[in-house]
Structures are given as structure tokens and as C-alpha cells.
PDB file of N, CA, C and O in Angstrom:
ATOM      1  N   UNK A   1     111.383 122.077 149.087  1.00  0.00           N
ATOM      2  CA  UNK A   1     110.949 120.791 149.213  1.00  0.00           C
ATOM      3  C   UNK A   1     111.319 120.101 150.670  1.00  0.00           C
ATOM      4  O   UNK A   1     112.453 120.158 151.144  1.00  0.00           O
ATOM      5  N   UNK A   2     110.403 119.558 151.201  1.00  0.00           N
ATOM      6  CA  UNK A   2     110.669 119.117 152.730  1.00  0.00           C
ATOM      7  C   UNK A   2     111.748 118.003 152.548  1.00  0.00           C
ATOM      8  O   UNK A   2     112.016 117.479 151.467  1.00  0.00           O
ATOM      9  N   UNK A   3     112.313 117.720 153.703  1.00  0.00           N
ATOM     10  CA  UNK A   3     113.267 116.496 153.903  1.00  0.00           C
ATOM     11  C   UNK A   3     112.667 115.137 153.580  1.00  0.00           C
ATOM     12  O   UNK A   3     113.253 114.195 153.046  1.00  0.00           O
ATOM     13  N   UNK A   4     111.225 115.193 154.050  1.00  0.00           N
ATOM     14  CA  UNK A   4     110.576 113.877 153.756  1.00  0.00           C
ATOM     15  C   UNK A   4     110.464 113.780 152.301  1.00  0.00           C
ATOM     16  O   UNK A   4     110.853 112.759 151.732  1.00  0.00           O
ATOM     17  N   UNK A   5     109.983 114.721 151.680  1.00  0.00           N
ATOM     18  CA  UNK A   5     109.724 114.708 150.008  1.00  0.00           C
ATOM     19  C   UNK A   5     111.152 114.263 149.364  1.00  0.00           C
ATOM     20  O   UNK A   5     111.197 113.378 148.509  1.00  0.00           O
ATOM     21  N   UNK A   6     112.201 114.870 149.787  1.00  0.00           N
ATOM     22  CA  UNK A   6     113.519 114.586 149.304  1.00  0.00           C
ATOM     23  C   UNK A   6     113.895 113.025 149.432  1.00  0.00           C
ATOM     24  O   UNK A   6     114.357 112.353 148.509  1.00  0.00           O
ATOM     25  N   UNK A   7     113.596 112.524 150.840  1.00  0.00           N
ATOM     26  CA  UNK A   7     113.812 111.199 151.145  1.00  0.00           C
ATOM     27  C   UNK A   7     113.085 110.272 150.352  1.00  0.00           C
ATOM     28  O   UNK A   7     113.646 109.336 149.783  1.00  0.00           O
ATOM     29  N   UNK A   8     111.731 110.508 150.280  1.00  0.00           N
ATOM     30  CA  UNK A   8     110.753 109.784 149.426  1.00  0.00           C
ATOM     31  C   UNK A   8     111.369 109.574 148.039  1.00  0.00           C
ATOM     32  O   UNK A   8     111.567 108.464 147.546  1.00  0.00           O
ATOM     33  N   UNK A   9     111.662 110.785 147.440  1.00  0.00           N
ATOM     34  CA  UNK A   9     112.011 110.707 146.060  1.00  0.00           C
ATOM     35  C   UNK A   9     113.287 110.035 145.778  1.00  0.00           C
ATOM     36  O   UNK A   9     113.452 109.430 144.718  1.00  0.00           O
ATOM     37  N   UNK A  10     114.212 110.117 146.698  1.00  0.00           N
ATOM     38  CA  UNK A  10     115.610 109.374 146.798  1.00  0.00           C
ATOM     39  C   UNK A  10     115.280 107.952 146.975  1.00  0.00           C
ATOM     40  O   UNK A  10     115.970 107.110 146.401  1.00  0.00           O
ATOM     41  N   UNK A  11     114.435 107.658 147.609  1.00  0.00           N
ATOM     42  CA  UNK A  11     114.086 106.037 147.863  1.00  0.00           C
ATOM     43  C   UNK A  11     113.351 105.545 146.690  1.00  0.00           C
ATOM     44  O   UNK A  11     113.707 104.435 146.294  1.00  0.00           O
ATOM     45  N   UNK A  12     112.400 106.128 146.043  1.00  0.00           N
ATOM     46  CA  UNK A  12     111.802 105.650 144.948  1.00  0.00           C
ATOM     47  C   UNK A  12     112.780 105.575 143.680  1.00  0.00           C
ATOM     48  O   UNK A  12     112.766 104.629 142.893  1.00  0.00           O
ATOM     49  N   UNK A  13     113.598 106.642 143.578  1.00  0.00           N
ATOM     50  CA  UNK A  13     114.397 106.574 142.470  1.00  0.00           C
ATOM     51  C   UNK A  13     115.644 105.595 142.518  1.00  0.00           C
ATOM     52  O   UNK A  13     116.235 105.198 141.514  1.00  0.00           O
ATOM     53  N   UNK A  14     115.967 105.257 143.849  1.00  0.00           N
ATOM     54  CA  UNK A  14     116.949 104.149 144.038  1.00  0.00           C
ATOM     55  C   UNK A  14     116.554 102.810 143.755  1.00  0.00           C
ATOM     56  O   UNK A  14     117.403 101.936 143.579  1.00  0.00           O
ATOM     57  N   UNK A  15     115.204 102.555 143.690  1.00  0.00           N
ATOM     58  CA  UNK A  15     114.585 101.312 143.437  1.00  0.00           C
ATOM     59  C   UNK A  15     113.939 101.336 142.087  1.00  0.00           C
ATOM     60  O   UNK A  15     112.873 101.889 141.818  1.00  0.00           O
ATOM     61  N   UNK A  16     114.847 100.554 141.133  1.00  0.00           N
ATOM     62  CA  UNK A  16     114.414 100.620 139.610  1.00  0.00           C
ATOM     63  C   UNK A  16     113.069 100.016 139.442  1.00  0.00           C
ATOM     64  O   UNK A  16     112.325 100.367 138.526  1.00  0.00           O
ATOM     65  N   UNK A  17     112.688  98.938 140.485  1.00  0.00           N
ATOM     66  CA  UNK A  17     111.474  98.278 140.053  1.00  0.00           C
ATOM     67  C   UNK A  17     110.173  99.315 140.345  1.00  0.00           C
ATOM     68  O   UNK A  17     109.115  99.256 139.719  1.00  0.00           O
ATOM     69  N   UNK A  18     110.415 100.103 141.229  1.00  0.00           N
ATOM     70  CA  UNK A  18     109.298 101.115 141.414  1.00  0.00           C
ATOM     71  C   UNK A  18     109.094 102.010 140.255  1.00  0.00           C
ATOM     72  O   UNK A  18     107.935 102.378 140.060  1.00  0.00           O
ATOM     73  N   UNK A  19     110.048 102.437 139.428  1.00  0.00           N
ATOM     74  CA  UNK A  19     109.822 103.332 138.482  1.00  0.00           C
ATOM     75  C   UNK A  19     108.812 102.928 137.447  1.00  0.00           C
ATOM     76  O   UNK A  19     108.111 103.794 136.924  1.00  0.00           O
ATOM     77  N   UNK A  20     108.698 101.685 137.129  1.00  0.00           N
ATOM     78  CA  UNK A  20     107.813 101.045 136.019  1.00  0.00           C
ATOM     79  C   UNK A  20     106.651 100.375 136.710  1.00  0.00           C
ATOM     80  O   UNK A  20     105.777  99.870 136.005  1.00  0.00           O
ATOM     81  N   UNK A  21     106.563 100.326 137.988  1.00  0.00           N
ATOM     82  CA  UNK A  21     105.453  99.464 138.559  1.00  0.00           C
ATOM     83  C   UNK A  21     104.652 100.171 139.502  1.00  0.00           C
ATOM     84  O   UNK A  21     105.118 100.274 140.637  1.00  0.00           O
ATOM     85  N   UNK A  22     103.580 100.661 139.270  1.00  0.00           N
ATOM     86  CA  UNK A  22     102.673 101.433 140.140  1.00  0.00           C
ATOM     87  C   UNK A  22     102.454 100.770 141.429  1.00  0.00           C
ATOM     88  O   UNK A  22     102.541 101.417 142.472  1.00  0.00           O
ATOM     89  N   UNK A  23     102.199  99.618 141.423  1.00  0.00           N
ATOM     90  CA  UNK A  23     101.812  98.974 142.826  1.00  0.00           C
ATOM     91  C   UNK A  23     103.082  98.782 143.789  1.00  0.00           C
ATOM     92  O   UNK A  23     102.984  98.848 145.014  1.00  0.00           O
ATOM     93  N   UNK A  24     104.317  98.530 143.089  1.00  0.00           N
ATOM     94  CA  UNK A  24     105.560  98.621 143.996  1.00  0.00           C
ATOM     95  C   UNK A  24     105.659 100.045 144.309  1.00  0.00           C
ATOM     96  O   UNK A  24     105.880 100.290 145.495  1.00  0.00           O
ATOM     97  N   UNK A  25     105.541 101.089 143.475  1.00  0.00           N
ATOM     98  CA  UNK A  25     105.642 102.497 143.986  1.00  0.00           C
ATOM     99  C   UNK A  25     104.687 102.800 145.154  1.00  0.00           C
ATOM    100  O   UNK A  25     105.053 103.501 146.097  1.00  0.00           O
ATOM    101  N   UNK A  26     103.452 102.258 145.079  1.00  0.00           N
ATOM    102  CA  UNK A  26     102.649 102.577 146.270  1.00  0.00           C
ATOM    103  C   UNK A  26     102.936 101.756 147.578  1.00  0.00           C
ATOM    104  O   UNK A  26     102.740 102.215 148.703  1.00  0.00           O
ATOM    105  N   UNK A  27     103.390 100.578 147.338  1.00  0.00           N
ATOM    106  CA  UNK A  27     103.879  99.833 148.530  1.00  0.00           C
ATOM    107  C   UNK A  27     105.211 100.631 149.137  1.00  0.00           C
ATOM    108  O   UNK A  27     105.406 100.656 150.352  1.00  0.00           O
ATOM    109  N   UNK A  28     106.002 101.202 148.309  1.00  0.00           N
ATOM    110  CA  UNK A  28     107.132 102.016 148.865  1.00  0.00           C
ATOM    111  C   UNK A  28     106.750 103.260 149.673  1.00  0.00           C
ATOM    112  O   UNK A  28     107.352 103.603 150.691  1.00  0.00           O
ATOM    113  N   UNK A  29     105.751 103.881 149.168  1.00  0.00           N
ATOM    114  CA  UNK A  29     105.190 105.077 149.786  1.00  0.00           C
ATOM    115  C   UNK A  29     104.595 104.775 151.111  1.00  0.00           C
ATOM    116  O   UNK A  29     104.720 105.613 152.004  1.00  0.00           O
ATOM    117  N   UNK A  30     103.805 103.393 151.389  1.00  0.00           N
ATOM    118  CA  UNK A  30     103.343 103.061 152.522  1.00  0.00           C
ATOM    119  C   UNK A  30     104.474 102.567 153.397  1.00  0.00           C
ATOM    120  O   UNK A  30     104.411 102.816 154.601  1.00  0.00           O
ATOM    121  N   UNK A  31     105.458 101.921 152.932  1.00  0.00           N
ATOM    122  CA  UNK A  31     106.718 101.592 153.876  1.00  0.00           C
ATOM    123  C   UNK A  31     107.238 102.822 154.462  1.00  0.00           C
ATOM    124  O   UNK A  31     107.518 102.889 155.659  1.00  0.00           O
ATOM    125  N   UNK A  32     107.389 103.887 153.577  1.00  0.00           N
ATOM    126  CA  UNK A  32     107.931 105.188 154.362  1.00  0.00           C
ATOM    127  C   UNK A  32     106.959 105.566 155.259  1.00  0.00           C
ATOM    128  O   UNK A  32     107.330 105.834 156.402  1.00  0.00           O
ATOM    129  N   UNK A  33     105.787 105.644 154.979  1.00  0.00           N
ATOM    130  CA  UNK A  33     104.810 106.109 156.062  1.00  0.00           C
ATOM    131  C   UNK A  33     104.904 105.298 157.421  1.00  0.00           C
ATOM    132  O   UNK A  33     104.880 105.924 158.481  1.00  0.00           O
ATOM    133  N   UNK A  34     104.997 104.082 157.410  1.00  0.00           N
ATOM    134  CA  UNK A  34     105.120 103.305 158.494  1.00  0.00           C
ATOM    135  C   UNK A  34     106.282 103.488 159.228  1.00  0.00           C
ATOM    136  O   UNK A  34     106.309 103.173 160.418  1.00  0.00           O
ATOM    137  N   UNK A  35     107.395 104.033 158.577  1.00  0.00           N
ATOM    138  CA  UNK A  35     108.640 104.412 159.225  1.00  0.00           C
ATOM    139  C   UNK A  35     108.399 105.635 159.880  1.00  0.00           C
ATOM    140  O   UNK A  35     109.195 105.953 160.764  1.00  0.00           O
ATOM    141  N   UNK A  36     107.412 106.418 159.607  1.00  0.00           N
ATOM    142  CA  UNK A  36     107.298 107.687 160.121  1.00  0.00           C
ATOM    143  C   UNK A  36     106.167 107.725 161.248  1.00  0.00           C
ATOM    144  O   UNK A  36     106.318 108.385 162.275  1.00  0.00           O
ATOM    145  N   UNK A  37     105.077 107.006 160.996  1.00  0.00           N
ATOM    146  CA  UNK A  37     104.051 106.956 162.010  1.00  0.00           C
ATOM    147  C   UNK A  37     104.357 106.172 163.328  1.00  0.00           C
ATOM    148  O   UNK A  37     104.044 106.609 164.436  1.00  0.00           O
ATOM    149  N   UNK A  38     104.987 104.996 163.125  1.00  0.00           N
ATOM    150  CA  UNK A  38     105.299 104.143 164.485  1.00  0.00           C
ATOM    151  C   UNK A  38     106.115 104.936 165.349  1.00  0.00           C
ATOM    152  O   UNK A  38     105.791 104.896 166.536  1.00  0.00           O
ATOM    153  N   UNK A  39     107.218 105.736 165.004  1.00  0.00           N
ATOM    154  CA  UNK A  39     108.058 106.402 165.843  1.00  0.00           C
ATOM    155  C   UNK A  39     107.259 107.483 166.444  1.00  0.00           C
ATOM    156  O   UNK A  39     107.269 107.625 167.667  1.00  0.00           O
ATOM    157  N   UNK A  40     106.537 108.290 165.651  1.00  0.00           N
ATOM    158  CA  UNK A  40     105.658 109.271 166.361  1.00  0.00           C
ATOM    159  C   UNK A  40     104.695 108.729 167.396  1.00  0.00           C
ATOM    160  O   UNK A  40     104.463 109.396 168.403  1.00  0.00           O
ATOM    161  N   UNK A  41     104.108 107.520 167.192  1.00  0.00           N
ATOM    162  CA  UNK A  41     103.224 107.110 168.033  1.00  0.00           C
ATOM    163  C   UNK A  41     104.017 106.769 169.374  1.00  0.00           C
ATOM    164  O   UNK A  41     103.510 106.959 170.479  1.00  0.00           O
ATOM    165  N   UNK A  42     105.255 106.268 169.200  1.00  0.00           N
ATOM    166  CA  UNK A  42     106.018 105.818 170.373  1.00  0.00           C
ATOM    167  C   UNK A  42     106.283 106.979 171.308  1.00  0.00           C
ATOM    168  O   UNK A  42     106.408 106.835 172.524  1.00  0.00           O
ATOM    169  N   UNK A  43     106.370 108.284 170.593  1.00  0.00           N
ATOM    170  CA  UNK A  43     106.585 109.294 171.407  1.00  0.00           C
ATOM    171  C   UNK A  43     105.498 109.810 172.403  1.00  0.00           C
ATOM    172  O   UNK A  43     105.690 110.677 173.256  1.00  0.00           O
ATOM    173  N   UNK A  44     104.273 109.116 172.158  1.00  0.00           N
ATOM    174  CA  UNK A  44     103.238 109.479 173.207  1.00  0.00           C
ATOM    175  C   UNK A  44     103.153 108.322 174.047  1.00  0.00           C
ATOM    176  O   UNK A  44     104.010 107.438 174.065  1.00  0.00           O
ATOM    177  N   UNK A  45     102.078 108.337 174.766  1.00  0.00           N
ATOM    178  CA  UNK A  45     101.782 107.164 175.824  1.00  0.00           C
ATOM    179  C   UNK A  45     101.094 106.134 175.238  1.00  0.00           C
ATOM    180  O   UNK A  45     100.762 105.205 175.975  1.00  0.00           O
ATOM    181  N   UNK A  46     100.764 106.084 173.905  1.00  0.00           N
ATOM    182  CA  UNK A  46      99.910 105.109 173.192  1.00  0.00           C
ATOM    183  C   UNK A  46     100.325 103.740 173.593  1.00  0.00           C
ATOM    184  O   UNK A  46      99.458 102.920 173.896  1.00  0.00           O
ATOM    185  N   UNK A  47     101.530 103.446 173.616  1.00  0.00           N
ATOM    186  CA  UNK A  47     102.007 102.029 173.760  1.00  0.00           C
ATOM    187  C   UNK A  47     101.911 101.591 175.156  1.00  0.00           C
ATOM    188  O   UNK A  47     102.074 100.419 175.493  1.00  0.00           O
ATOM    189  N   UNK A  48     101.614 102.657 176.050  1.00  0.00           N
ATOM    190  CA  UNK A  48     101.432 102.085 177.484  1.00  0.00           C
ATOM    191  C   UNK A  48     100.452 101.122 177.791  1.00  0.00           C
ATOM    192  O   UNK A  48     100.471 100.324 178.727  1.00  0.00           O
ATOM    193  N   UNK A  49      99.535 101.275 176.865  1.00  0.00           N
ATOM    194  CA  UNK A  49      98.494 100.201 177.024  1.00  0.00           C
ATOM    195  C   UNK A  49      97.991  99.439 175.735  1.00  0.00           C
ATOM    196  O   UNK A  49      96.944  98.792 175.749  1.00  0.00           O
ATOM    197  N   UNK A  50      98.754  99.548 174.677  1.00  0.00           N
ATOM    198  CA  UNK A  50      98.405  98.992 173.510  1.00  0.00           C
ATOM    199  C   UNK A  50      99.667  98.309 173.016  1.00  0.00           C
ATOM    200  O   UNK A  50     100.805  98.694 173.283  1.00  0.00           O
ATOM    201  N   UNK A  51      99.373  97.314 172.311  1.00  0.00           N
ATOM    202  CA  UNK A  51     100.328  96.350 171.565  1.00  0.00           C
ATOM    203  C   UNK A  51     100.252  96.455 170.191  1.00  0.00           C
ATOM    204  O   UNK A  51      99.176  96.438 169.592  1.00  0.00           O
ATOM    205  N   UNK A  52     101.510  96.580 169.562  1.00  0.00           N
ATOM    206  CA  UNK A  52     101.470  96.430 168.015  1.00  0.00           C
ATOM    207  C   UNK A  52     101.656  94.999 167.553  1.00  0.00           C
ATOM    208  O   UNK A  52     102.664  94.353 167.838  1.00  0.00           O
ATOM    209  N   UNK A  53     100.662  94.529 166.838  1.00  0.00           N
ATOM    210  CA  UNK A  53     100.657  93.122 166.588  1.00  0.00           C
ATOM    211  C   UNK A  53     100.236  92.909 165.110  1.00  0.00           C
ATOM    212  O   UNK A  53      99.839  93.909 164.512  1.00  0.00           O
ATOM    213  N   UNK A  54     100.278  91.682 164.426  1.00  0.00           N
ATOM    214  CA  UNK A  54      99.807  91.477 163.048  1.00  0.00           C
ATOM    215  C   UNK A  54     100.947  91.315 162.286  1.00  0.00           C
ATOM    216  O   UNK A  54     102.122  91.331 162.652  1.00  0.00           O
ATOM    217  N   UNK A  55     100.399  91.131 161.013  1.00  0.00           N
ATOM    218  CA  UNK A  55     101.336  91.022 159.818  1.00  0.00           C
ATOM    219  C   UNK A  55     102.463  92.281 159.740  1.00  0.00           C
ATOM    220  O   UNK A  55     103.662  92.053 159.576  1.00  0.00           O
ATOM    221  N   UNK A  56     101.974  93.478 159.864  1.00  0.00           N
ATOM    222  CA  UNK A  56     102.918  94.598 159.812  1.00  0.00           C
ATOM    223  C   UNK A  56     104.075  94.670 160.785  1.00  0.00           C
ATOM    224  O   UNK A  56     105.232  95.023 160.557  1.00  0.00           O
ATOM    225  N   UNK A  57     103.520  94.260 161.923  1.00  0.00           N
ATOM    226  CA  UNK A  57     104.498  94.076 163.103  1.00  0.00           C
ATOM    227  C   UNK A  57     105.459  92.956 162.891  1.00  0.00           C
ATOM    228  O   UNK A  57     106.621  93.048 163.287  1.00  0.00           O
ATOM    229  N   UNK A  58     104.992  91.874 162.260  1.00  0.00           N
ATOM    230  CA  UNK A  58     105.946  90.700 161.942  1.00  0.00           C
ATOM    231  C   UNK A  58     106.926  90.985 160.945  1.00  0.00           C
ATOM    232  O   UNK A  58     108.079  90.552 160.944  1.00  0.00           O
ATOM    233  N   UNK A  59     106.330  91.850 159.967  1.00  0.00           N
ATOM    234  CA  UNK A  59     107.250  92.108 158.790  1.00  0.00           C
ATOM    235  C   UNK A  59     108.411  93.297 159.311  1.00  0.00           C
ATOM    236  O   UNK A  59     109.542  93.278 158.827  1.00  0.00           O
ATOM    237  N   UNK A  60     108.098  94.101 160.118  1.00  0.00           N
ATOM    238  CA  UNK A  60     108.894  95.215 160.540  1.00  0.00           C
ATOM    239  C   UNK A  60     109.829  94.721 161.664  1.00  0.00           C
ATOM    240  O   UNK A  60     111.014  95.055 161.643  1.00  0.00           O
ATOM    241  N   UNK A  61     109.359  93.974 162.598  1.00  0.00           N
ATOM    242  CA  UNK A  61     110.291  93.640 163.659  1.00  0.00           C
ATOM    243  C   UNK A  61     111.120  92.254 163.462  1.00  0.00           C
ATOM    244  O   UNK A  61     112.176  92.063 164.066  1.00  0.00           O
ATOM    245  N   UNK A  62     110.576  91.334 162.599  1.00  0.00           N
ATOM    246  CA  UNK A  62     111.051  90.087 162.402  1.00  0.00           C
ATOM    247  C   UNK A  62     111.498  89.752 161.007  1.00  0.00           C
ATOM    248  O   UNK A  62     112.036  88.669 160.782  1.00  0.00           O
ATOM    249  N   UNK A  63     111.286  90.677 160.024  1.00  0.00           N
ATOM    250  CA  UNK A  63     111.611  90.381 158.736  1.00  0.00           C
ATOM    251  C   UNK A  63     111.032  89.531 157.956  1.00  0.00           C
ATOM    252  O   UNK A  63     111.658  88.968 157.057  1.00  0.00           O
ATOM    253  N   UNK A  64     109.713  89.309 158.199  1.00  0.00           N
ATOM    254  CA  UNK A  64     108.804  88.384 157.590  1.00  0.00           C
ATOM    255  C   UNK A  64     108.637  88.942 156.150  1.00  0.00           C
ATOM    256  O   UNK A  64     108.350  90.122 155.947  1.00  0.00           O
ATOM    257  N   UNK A  65     108.835  88.026 155.156  1.00  0.00           N
ATOM    258  CA  UNK A  65     108.844  88.259 153.751  1.00  0.00           C
ATOM    259  C   UNK A  65     107.398  88.171 153.291  1.00  0.00           C
ATOM    260  O   UNK A  65     107.032  87.339 152.461  1.00  0.00           O
ATOM    261  N   UNK A  66     106.489  89.167 153.930  1.00  0.00           N
ATOM    262  CA  UNK A  66     105.227  89.210 153.349  1.00  0.00           C
ATOM    263  C   UNK A  66     104.874  90.709 153.463  1.00  0.00           C
ATOM    264  O   UNK A  66     105.343  91.364 154.394  1.00  0.00           O
ATOM    265  N   UNK A  67     104.047  91.280 152.531  1.00  0.00           N
ATOM    266  CA  UNK A  67     103.660  92.527 152.681  1.00  0.00           C
ATOM    267  C   UNK A  67     102.340  92.714 153.465  1.00  0.00           C
ATOM    268  O   UNK A  67     101.362  92.091 153.053  1.00  0.00           O
ATOM    269  N   UNK A  68     102.217  93.472 154.505  1.00  0.00           N
ATOM    270  CA  UNK A  68     101.123  93.865 155.078  1.00  0.00           C
ATOM    271  C   UNK A  68     101.200  95.342 155.363  1.00  0.00           C
ATOM    272  O   UNK A  68     102.187  95.788 155.949  1.00  0.00           O
ATOM    273  N   UNK A  69     100.144  96.182 154.954  1.00  0.00           N
ATOM    274  CA  UNK A  69     100.165  97.500 155.364  1.00  0.00           C
ATOM    275  C   UNK A  69      99.254  98.202 156.291  1.00  0.00           C
ATOM    276  O   UNK A  69      99.155  99.429 156.313  1.00  0.00           O
ATOM    277  N   UNK A  70      98.615  97.431 157.029  1.00  0.00           N
ATOM    278  CA  UNK A  70      97.691  97.926 158.114  1.00  0.00           C
ATOM    279  C   UNK A  70      98.253  97.932 159.340  1.00  0.00           C
ATOM    280  O   UNK A  70      99.281  97.264 159.450  1.00  0.00           O
ATOM    281  N   UNK A  71      97.867  98.491 160.267  1.00  0.00           N
ATOM    282  CA  UNK A  71      98.350  98.437 161.522  1.00  0.00           C
ATOM    283  C   UNK A  71      97.280  97.974 162.500  1.00  0.00           C
ATOM    284  O   UNK A  71      96.236  98.586 162.724  1.00  0.00           O
ATOM    285  N   UNK A  72      97.656  96.818 163.060  1.00  0.00           N
ATOM    286  CA  UNK A  72      96.895  96.263 164.047  1.00  0.00           C
ATOM    287  C   UNK A  72      97.309  96.210 165.586  1.00  0.00           C
ATOM    288  O   UNK A  72      98.317  95.610 165.958  1.00  0.00           O
ATOM    289  N   UNK A  73      96.434  96.898 166.467  1.00  0.00           N
ATOM    290  CA  UNK A  73      96.900  97.010 167.880  1.00  0.00           C
ATOM    291  C   UNK A  73      95.812  96.414 168.779  1.00  0.00           C
ATOM    292  O   UNK A  73      94.626  96.402 168.453  1.00  0.00           O
ATOM    293  N   UNK A  74      96.311  95.891 169.993  1.00  0.00           N
ATOM    294  CA  UNK A  74      95.356  95.361 170.793  1.00  0.00           C
ATOM    295  C   UNK A  74      95.695  96.048 172.213  1.00  0.00           C
ATOM    296  O   UNK A  74      96.815  96.453 172.526  1.00  0.00           O
ATOM    297  N   UNK A  75      94.531  96.111 173.027  1.00  0.00           N
ATOM    298  CA  UNK A  75      94.756  96.826 174.211  1.00  0.00           C
ATOM    299  C   UNK A  75      95.322  95.889 175.267  1.00  0.00           C
ATOM    300  O   UNK A  75      94.745  94.819 175.459  1.00  0.00           O
ATOM    301  N   UNK A  76      96.338  96.189 175.921  1.00  0.00           N
ATOM    302  CA  UNK A  76      96.989  95.316 176.971  1.00  0.00           C
ATOM    303  C   UNK A  76      95.889  94.964 178.075  1.00  0.00           C
ATOM    304  O   UNK A  76      95.675  93.792 178.385  1.00  0.00           O
ATOM    305  N   UNK A  77      95.204  96.028 178.651  1.00  0.00           N
ATOM    306  CA  UNK A  77      94.087  96.018 179.525  1.00  0.00           C
ATOM    307  C   UNK A  77      92.804  96.427 178.888  1.00  0.00           C
ATOM    308  O   UNK A  77      92.842  97.264 177.987  1.00  0.00           O
ATOM    309  N   UNK A  78      91.667  95.911 179.276  1.00  0.00           N
ATOM    310  CA  UNK A  78      90.391  96.401 178.521  1.00  0.00           C
ATOM    311  C   UNK A  78      90.044  97.731 179.173  1.00  0.00           C
ATOM    312  O   UNK A  78      89.465  97.814 180.257  1.00  0.00           O
ATOM    313  N   UNK A  79      90.441  98.768 178.434  1.00  0.00           N
ATOM    314  CA  UNK A  79      90.030 100.138 178.922  1.00  0.00           C
ATOM    315  C   UNK A  79      89.336 100.882 178.017  1.00  0.00           C
ATOM    316  O   UNK A  79      89.507 102.092 177.874  1.00  0.00           O
ATOM    317  N   UNK A  80      88.420 100.102 177.285  1.00  0.00           N
ATOM    318  CA  UNK A  80      87.782 100.707 176.279  1.00  0.00           C
ATOM    319  C   UNK A  80      86.766 101.851 176.583  1.00  0.00           C
ATOM    320  O   UNK A  80      86.452 102.716 175.765  1.00  0.00           O
ATOM    321  N   UNK A  81      86.314 101.758 177.793  1.00  0.00           N
ATOM    322  CA  UNK A  81      85.424 102.985 178.335  1.00  0.00           C
ATOM    323  C   UNK A  81      86.343 104.274 178.414  1.00  0.00           C
ATOM    324  O   UNK A  81      85.867 105.391 178.212  1.00  0.00           O
ATOM    325  N   UNK A  82      87.417 104.113 178.656  1.00  0.00           N
ATOM    326  CA  UNK A  82      88.343 105.187 178.824  1.00  0.00           C
ATOM    327  C   UNK A  82      89.067 105.878 177.791  1.00  0.00           C
ATOM    328  O   UNK A  82      89.537 107.016 177.828  1.00  0.00           O
ATOM    329  N   UNK A  83      89.093 104.856 176.677  1.00  0.00           N
ATOM    330  CA  UNK A  83      89.825 105.255 175.377  1.00  0.00           C
ATOM    331  C   UNK A  83      89.081 106.266 174.606  1.00  0.00           C
ATOM    332  O   UNK A  83      87.899 106.115 174.298  1.00  0.00           O
ATOM    333  N   UNK A  84      89.823 107.353 174.280  1.00  0.00           N
ATOM    334  CA  UNK A  84      89.375 108.589 173.412  1.00  0.00           C
ATOM    335  C   UNK A  84      90.007 108.420 172.073  1.00  0.00           C
ATOM    336  O   UNK A  84      91.130 108.884 171.879  1.00  0.00           O
ATOM    337  N   UNK A  85      89.417 107.843 171.221  1.00  0.00           N
ATOM    338  CA  UNK A  85      90.147 107.907 169.922  1.00  0.00           C
ATOM    339  C   UNK A  85      89.851 109.252 169.111  1.00  0.00           C
ATOM    340  O   UNK A  85      88.957 110.024 169.458  1.00  0.00           O
ATOM    341  N   UNK A  86      90.545 109.438 168.174  1.00  0.00           N
ATOM    342  CA  UNK A  86      90.495 110.638 167.301  1.00  0.00           C
ATOM    343  C   UNK A  86      89.585 110.351 165.979  1.00  0.00           C
ATOM    344  O   UNK A  86      89.980 109.485 165.198  1.00  0.00           O
ATOM    345  N   UNK A  87      88.614 110.917 165.761  1.00  0.00           N
ATOM    346  CA  UNK A  87      87.911 110.886 164.591  1.00  0.00           C
ATOM    347  C   UNK A  87      88.567 111.564 163.431  1.00  0.00           C
ATOM    348  O   UNK A  87      88.781 112.773 163.521  1.00  0.00           O
ATOM    349  N   UNK A  88      88.897 110.936 162.390  1.00  0.00           N
ATOM    350  CA  UNK A  88      89.504 111.382 161.211  1.00  0.00           C
ATOM    351  C   UNK A  88      88.445 111.673 160.109  1.00  0.00           C
ATOM    352  O   UNK A  88      88.801 112.076 159.002  1.00  0.00           O
TER     353      UNK A  88
END
């Protein structure tokens, strides 16, 4: 079992509310994924021209008591012509 799986299981098991509530369980998984994805993006040059904003940013960086699970970014300079996204 991977370290991530062990961490996720430990986090879920330590939160009694998640055991019996599917919605809270899903939110907890999203929270863990946010903690993985943002640092990985920070290892690239993505933030050299993009800023993280919106409800998720407010929740993570300022402790806003509201749940938001999407990532909102804005380009610091309009370089849309040269931006190459990844098709998923």
C-alpha cells in the first residue's frame, strides 16, 4: 500500500464524522488531493504567470470556513496565445 493510501486511510479513520457520512468522506478525499496537487504545481513554472484565486484559495490560505473544491486561476499577464494546456 502506498504512503498516500496509508495517509488517506489514517485521515479518514481519525475523523469519526467521515465514517458515517458519504459527503464528508468525499470532501475529505478532495481536501487531501488539494494538498497534493498545489505543491506539485508549485514545483513547475505554472505560478510564474498564474495566480491561485477564489474560494479554495481563501479556504486554504486564510482559513475561510466555507468549502470550495475547485481550483480557480487567473493569468497575471494575458499570454493566452502562448499557453499550452494539457488535454485530459
